[in-house]
Backbone as a printed PyTorch tensor [residue, N CA C, xyz], in Angstrom:
tensor([[[ 16.8260,  22.3620, -20.0540],
         [ 17.6260,  20.9210, -19.8440],
         [ 18.1930,  20.5510, -21.1700]],

        [[ 19.4980,  20.3580, -20.9280],
         [ 20.5700,  19.4360, -21.8780],
         [ 20.2120,  18.2750, -22.3840]],

        [[ 20.3960,  17.7150, -23.5830],
         [ 20.2660,  16.3940, -24.0560],
         [ 20.7220,  15.4330, -23.2860]],

        [[ 22.0490,  15.6090, -22.9040],
         [ 22.8780,  15.0250, -21.5210],
         [ 22.2060,  14.5180, -20.2790]],

        [[ 21.0780,  14.6410, -20.3210],
         [ 20.1780,  15.4640, -18.8260],
         [ 19.1430,  14.6380, -18.9800]],

        [[ 18.8370,  14.1540, -20.1470],
         [ 17.4770,  12.9170, -20.4640],
         [ 17.8740,  11.9170, -20.2560]],

        [[ 18.7050,  11.3780, -20.1670],
         [ 19.5880,   9.6090, -19.5680],
         [ 19.2090,   9.6520, -18.4810]],

        [[ 19.9350,  10.6060, -17.7120],
         [ 20.1060,  10.8470, -16.1270],
         [ 18.6260,  10.8260, -15.4200]],

        [[ 17.5950,  11.4820, -15.9740],
         [ 16.1880,  11.8200, -15.7170],
         [ 15.3800,  10.1580, -15.8390]],

        [[ 15.6020,  10.0650, -17.0070],
         [ 15.4880,   8.5630, -17.1830],
         [ 15.7780,   7.3980, -16.3030]],

        [[ 17.0100,   7.5620, -16.1770],
         [ 17.6890,   6.1980, -15.4780],
         [ 17.2030,   6.5610, -13.8740]],

        [[ 17.0250,   8.0120, -13.4070],
         [ 16.3830,   8.1110, -12.0290],
         [ 15.3590,   7.5760, -12.4850]],

        [[ 14.2730,   7.6810, -12.7590],
         [ 13.1080,   7.4810, -12.6090],
         [ 13.2340,   6.0000, -12.7340]],

        [[ 13.6910,   5.6340, -13.8060],
         [ 14.0610,   3.6800, -13.8320],
         [ 14.2470,   3.2890, -12.2710]],

        [[ 14.9470,   3.6550, -11.6850],
         [ 15.6000,   3.2480, -10.0270],
         [ 14.8720,   3.7220,  -9.4860]],

        [[ 14.0830,   4.4720,  -9.1930],
         [ 12.5830,   4.8800,  -8.3250],
         [ 11.8350,   3.9380,  -8.3480]],

        [[ 11.4250,   3.7380,  -9.9740],
         [ 10.2970,   2.7630, -10.1320],
         [ 10.7470,   1.0690,  -9.7790]],

        [[ 12.4800,   0.6900, -10.2530],
         [ 12.5260,  -0.2620,  -9.1370],
         [ 12.2930,  -0.6350,  -8.0860]],

        [[ 12.9000,   0.1740,  -7.4420],
         [ 13.3040,   0.0900,  -5.5170],
         [ 11.3880,   0.0860,  -5.1560]],

        [[ 10.3020,   0.8860,  -5.7390],
         [  9.4260,   0.8160,  -5.5100],
         [  8.5790,  -0.5550,  -6.0380]],

        [[  8.8150,  -1.2660,  -7.2920],
         [  8.1500,  -2.3120,  -7.0270],
         [  8.8010,  -3.5220,  -6.8170]],

        [[ 10.3090,  -3.2510,  -6.2750],
         [ 11.0910,  -3.9350,  -5.1150],
         [ 10.3730,  -4.0650,  -3.7800]],

        [[  9.8770,  -3.2150,  -3.6280],
         [  9.3380,  -2.6160,  -2.0260],
         [  7.7150,  -3.5320,  -1.9550]],

        [[  7.0210,  -3.3600,  -3.2930],
         [  5.7380,  -3.7580,  -3.4160],
         [  5.8120,  -5.3950,  -3.5910]],

        [[  6.7350,  -5.9430,  -4.2500],
         [  6.9480,  -7.7670,  -4.4080],
         [  7.3010,  -7.9750,  -3.1820]],

        [[  8.0620,  -7.8130,  -2.3610],
         [  8.7200,  -8.2170,  -1.0690],
         [  7.7900,  -8.8460,  -0.2240]],

        [[  7.0660,  -8.0080,   0.0120],
         [  6.0090,  -8.0720,   0.7400],
         [  6.0430,  -8.3340,   2.1560]],

        [[  6.9630,  -8.4460,   2.8540],
         [  7.1690,  -8.6610,   3.7660],
         [  6.8490,  -7.8250,   5.0650]],

        [[  7.0220,  -6.5790,   5.0150],
         [  6.8240,  -5.6320,   5.9280],
         [  5.6260,  -4.4340,   5.4170]],

        [[  4.6110,  -4.2720,   6.0280],
         [  3.7430,  -3.3390,   5.7420],
         [  3.5970,  -1.8570,   5.4160]],

        [[  4.5700,  -1.4620,   6.1140],
         [  5.3880,   0.0310,   6.1340],
         [  6.2670,  -0.0370,   4.7970]],

        [[  7.1850,  -0.9820,   4.6960],
         [  7.5920,  -0.9590,   3.2590],
         [  6.8900,  -1.4600,   2.0590]],

        [[  5.6080,  -1.6860,   1.8100],
         [  5.1160,  -1.6830,   0.8200],
         [  4.2680,  -0.6690,   0.5760]],

        [[  3.9590,   0.2660,   1.7670],
         [  3.3270,   1.5720,   1.6410],
         [  4.7600,   2.4010,   0.9930]],

        [[  5.7650,   2.2400,   1.2360],
         [  6.7790,   3.3970,   0.7780],
         [  7.2050,   2.9810,  -0.4680]],

        [[  7.0490,   1.8670,  -1.0490],
         [  7.2440,   0.9010,  -1.8580],
         [  6.5190,   1.7270,  -3.0290]],

        [[  5.4810,   2.0110,  -2.9240],
         [  4.0040,   2.4440,  -3.6040],
         [  4.0110,   3.8600,  -3.8900]],

        [[  4.7100,   4.3300,  -2.6960],
         [  4.9720,   6.0200,  -2.6340],
         [  6.2430,   6.2320,  -3.8220]],

        [[  7.3750,   5.4060,  -3.7240],
         [  8.3320,   5.4800,  -4.7800],
         [  7.8640,   5.6330,  -5.9790]],

        [[  6.6760,   4.4490,  -6.4070],
         [  6.4770,   4.2640,  -7.3160],
         [  5.5050,   5.1450,  -7.7090]],

        [[  4.9320,   5.9290,  -6.9790],
         [  4.2080,   7.1650,  -7.7670],
         [  5.1340,   8.7820,  -7.8560]],

        [[  6.1840,   8.3550,  -7.2050],
         [  7.0540,   9.3490,  -7.5870],
         [  7.9960,   9.2330,  -8.7260]],

        [[  8.2460,   7.8670,  -9.1290],
         [  8.7750,   7.5640, -10.5530],
         [  7.7690,   8.2690, -11.9690]],

        [[  6.7110,   7.8250, -11.3100],
         [  5.5510,   8.0210, -12.7160],
         [  5.4490,   9.7300, -12.7440]],

        [[  5.5360,  10.1620, -11.4800],
         [  5.6410,  11.7460, -11.6670],
         [  6.7470,  12.2030, -12.1550]],

        [[  7.7140,  11.8680, -11.9330],
         [  9.3780,  12.5640, -12.5350],
         [  8.4030,  12.0740, -14.2920]],

        [[  8.6020,  10.8330, -14.6810],
         [  8.1480,  10.4860, -16.1800],
         [  7.1800,  11.3760, -16.3970]],

        [[  6.2440,  11.7840, -16.2750],
         [  5.0450,  12.5490, -16.5450],
         [  5.4440,  14.3030, -16.8430]],

        [[  6.7710,  14.9270, -15.7910],
         [  7.1240,  15.8770, -15.9170],
         [  8.0810,  15.9550, -17.2920]],

        [[  8.8690,  14.8220, -17.7500],
         [ 10.0770,  14.3000, -18.8340],
         [  8.8460,  14.8320, -19.8000]],

        [[  7.9270,  13.9570, -19.8770],
         [  7.0520,  13.9310, -21.1410],
         [  6.3040,  14.8480, -21.4490]],

        [[  6.1640,  16.2780, -20.2850],
         [  5.7930,  17.3680, -20.8720],
         [  6.5670,  18.1630, -21.4720]],

        [[  7.9400,  17.9420, -20.9050],
         [  9.3620,  18.7610, -21.2480],
         [  9.4820,  18.1730, -22.7170]],

        [[  9.7540,  17.1340, -23.1180],
         [  9.8760,  16.7740, -24.3840],
         [  8.5760,  17.0610, -25.2930]],

        [[  7.2940,  16.8260, -24.6020],
         [  6.5300,  16.9450, -25.6080],
         [  5.6640,  19.0820, -25.8980]],

        [[  6.8870,  19.7560, -25.1310],
         [  6.6920,  21.0160, -25.2640],
         [  5.4300,  21.8150, -24.2340]],

        [[  4.9640,  21.0610, -23.2490],
         [  4.0200,  21.7340, -22.9290],
         [  4.3070,  21.2580, -21.5400]],

        [[  4.9580,  21.8200, -20.4870],
         [  5.0700,  22.0320, -19.1720],
         [  3.9590,  22.0810, -18.4170]],

        [[  3.2680,  22.9630, -18.6990],
         [  2.4090,  23.3340, -17.9100],
         [  1.4240,  22.4930, -17.3470]],

        [[  1.0590,  21.8080, -18.6320],
         [ -0.1910,  20.7010, -18.5130],
         [  0.5430,  19.3480, -17.5390]],

        [[  1.2790,  19.0930, -17.9920],
         [  2.5850,  17.8230, -17.2130],
         [  2.1450,  18.0150, -15.6280]],

        [[  2.6020,  19.6450, -15.4470],
         [  2.9880,  19.7400, -13.9880],
         [  1.5420,  20.1680, -13.1450]],

        [[  0.5370,  20.2430, -13.8280],
         [ -0.5330,  20.3730, -13.2100],
         [ -1.0480,  19.0130, -13.2190]],

        [[ -0.9200,  18.1660, -14.2270],
         [ -1.1970,  16.5760, -13.8940],
         [ -0.3580,  16.2440, -12.4210]],

        [[  0.8150,  16.6600, -12.5880],
         [  1.4250,  15.6560, -11.1290],
         [  1.3000,  16.4250, -10.0020]],

        [[  0.5320,  17.7340, -10.2360],
         [  0.2080,  18.9420,  -9.2050],
         [ -1.1400,  17.7060,  -8.2770]],

        [[ -2.1270,  17.0220,  -9.3730],
         [ -3.1180,  16.3200,  -8.8590],
         [ -2.8170,  14.9220,  -8.5290]],

        [[ -1.7980,  14.6350,  -9.0200],
         [ -1.0570,  13.2700,  -8.7020],
         [ -0.4470,  13.0870,  -7.4870]],

        [[  0.1130,  14.2820,  -6.9010],
         [  0.9680,  14.3840,  -5.4540],
         [ -0.1990,  14.1050,  -4.5580]],

        [[ -1.3900,  15.2130,  -4.6340],
         [ -2.6200,  15.4320,  -3.8960],
         [ -2.7550,  13.4730,  -3.6660]],

        [[ -3.3120,  13.6400,  -4.6710],
         [ -3.8520,  11.9380,  -4.5710],
         [ -2.7260,  10.9700,  -3.9350]],

        [[ -1.8800,  10.7180,  -4.3970],
         [ -0.6750,  10.3090,  -3.5930],
         [ -0.8430,  10.1910,  -2.0000]],

        [[ -0.9870,  11.7620,  -1.6700],
         [ -0.8080,  12.0260,  -0.2150],
         [ -2.0330,  10.9290,   0.6540]],

        [[ -3.2220,  11.3070,   0.1120],
         [ -4.2730,  10.9480,   0.4370],
         [ -4.4240,   9.5340,   0.6170]],

        [[ -3.5650,   8.5520,  -0.7980],
         [ -3.4210,   7.4460,  -0.4800],
         [ -2.7550,   6.7950,   0.4960]],

        [[ -1.8420,   7.6490,   0.5340],
         [ -0.5140,   7.1650,   2.0790],
         [ -1.3920,   7.3820,   3.1410]],

        [[ -1.9650,   8.5510,   3.5360],
         [ -2.6320,   8.6130,   4.8800],
         [ -3.1730,   7.4390,   5.0560]],

        [[ -4.4900,   6.8630,   3.7410],
         [ -5.2910,   6.1700,   4.4070],
         [ -4.4190,   4.6030,   3.9370]],

        [[ -3.4050,   4.7240,   3.6500],
         [ -2.8530,   3.2650,   3.4390],
         [ -2.2570,   3.2590,   5.0700]],

        [[ -1.4170,   3.9750,   5.4560],
         [ -0.8570,   4.0670,   6.6460],
         [ -1.9200,   4.1120,   8.0120]],

        [[ -3.1130,   4.5070,   7.9350],
         [ -4.0690,   4.2000,   9.0410],
         [ -4.5070,   2.7820,   9.1080]],

        [[ -4.6730,   2.3900,   7.7960],
         [ -4.8230,   0.6420,   7.5760],
         [ -3.9710,   0.1600,   8.4510]],

        [[ -2.2940,   0.4570,   7.9430],
         [ -1.5490,  -0.5930,   8.4280],
         [ -1.2900,  -0.6290,  10.4300]],

        [[ -1.9180,   0.7170,  10.6540],
         [ -1.4850,   0.9360,  11.7440],
         [ -2.7350,   0.2420,  12.9430]],

        [[ -3.7460,   0.3220,  12.1190],
         [ -4.7270,  -0.9450,  12.3160],
         [ -4.7470,  -2.3020,  12.5930]],

        [[ -4.0240,  -2.3280,  11.2930],
         [ -3.4730,  -3.8240,  11.4130],
         [ -2.3590,  -4.3700,  12.2100]],

        [[ -1.9060,  -3.5600,  12.7640],
         [ -0.3890,  -3.1410,  13.6820],
         [ -1.6390,  -3.6000,  15.0660]],

        [[ -2.4740,  -2.7650,  15.2080],
         [ -3.1910,  -2.7380,  16.3810],
         [ -4.0440,  -3.9000,  16.7350]],

        [[ -4.0420,  -4.7320,  15.7230],
         [ -5.0560,  -5.7740,  15.5250],
         [ -4.4490,  -7.0680,  15.6940]],

        [[ -3.3580,  -7.3450,  14.7970],
         [ -2.5630,  -8.5670,  14.9000],
         [ -1.1440,  -8.5350,  15.9520]],

        [[ -0.7730,  -7.2840,  16.0280],
         [  0.5990,  -7.2100,  16.7900],
         [  1.8060,  -7.4720,  15.8390]],

        [[  1.6940,  -7.3070,  14.3770],
         [  2.9330,  -7.1850,  13.7950],
         [  2.7250,  -6.3920,  12.7830]],

        [[  3.8920,  -6.2340,  11.8100],
         [  3.4980,  -5.7400,  10.5000],
         [  4.2390,  -6.7920,   9.2500]],

        [[  4.5570,  -7.8440,   9.7400],
         [  5.2030,  -8.7290,   8.5230],
         [  3.4350,  -9.6960,   8.1340]],

        [[  3.4050,  -9.2900,   6.8420],
         [  2.3240,  -9.7310,   6.3220],
         [  1.9710, -11.0970,   6.0980]],

        [[  3.3240, -11.8170,   6.0360],
         [  3.1640, -13.5070,   6.1650],
         [  2.9860, -14.0790,   7.8700]],

        [[  3.2110, -13.0790,   8.4320],
         [  2.2920, -13.7640,   9.8930],
         [  0.9470, -13.1010,   9.5430]],

        [[  0.6820, -11.9650,   9.0260],
         [ -0.8270, -11.7370,   9.4970],
         [ -1.6920, -12.6640,   8.4070]],

        [[ -1.1860, -12.9980,   7.1430],
         [ -1.8730, -14.0720,   6.2930],
         [ -2.1940, -15.6240,   7.0020]],

        [[ -0.9000, -15.7170,   7.6850],
         [ -1.0050, -16.9290,   8.0880],
         [ -1.7840, -17.0290,   9.3110]],

        [[ -1.9150, -16.1880,  10.6080],
         [ -2.8860, -15.6540,  11.3700],
         [ -4.3920, -15.7470,  10.7790]],

        [[ -4.5800, -15.5320,  10.0230],
         [ -6.1020, -15.2430,   9.2970],
         [ -6.3180, -16.4980,   8.6800]],

        [[ -5.6440, -17.2040,   7.9000],
         [ -6.3240, -18.4700,   7.6350],
         [ -6.4870, -19.5520,   8.6370]],

        [[ -6.3700, -18.8170,  10.0800],
         [ -6.2700, -19.8800,  11.0010],
         [ -5.2170, -20.7310,  11.5100]],

        [[ -3.8540, -20.2310,  11.3000],
         [ -2.5660, -20.6620,  11.5650],
         [ -2.4690, -20.8600,  13.2060]],

        [[ -1.0910, -20.5740,  13.8190],
         [ -0.5270, -20.1060,  14.9670],
         [ -1.2380, -18.8060,  15.4030]],

        [[ -1.8710, -18.9090,  16.3900],
         [ -2.3640, -17.9510,  17.2410],
         [ -1.8900, -17.8940,  18.6470]]])
């Protein structure tokens, strides 16, 4: 990688992290929250690879990222299964409505 490519990778990782964090903070749609979690994971994976490259040991960083990808896949599967169960129980993906219904609001 050329030295001019390093800022591009950092900017892309930062953009992925910001999009993921925005999706997690917005908290209005459960599937968007799961997608935000995935974006956060991809940004961290990209930074792990960059750190391994800069440290001179890409093999270890790639092994960590492969493990991280496997863990992310399991987390995404469980999270989406929970979202489907919540959708069946409450008939909506909107977390604000779900929290209001749980607290005993409009039914």
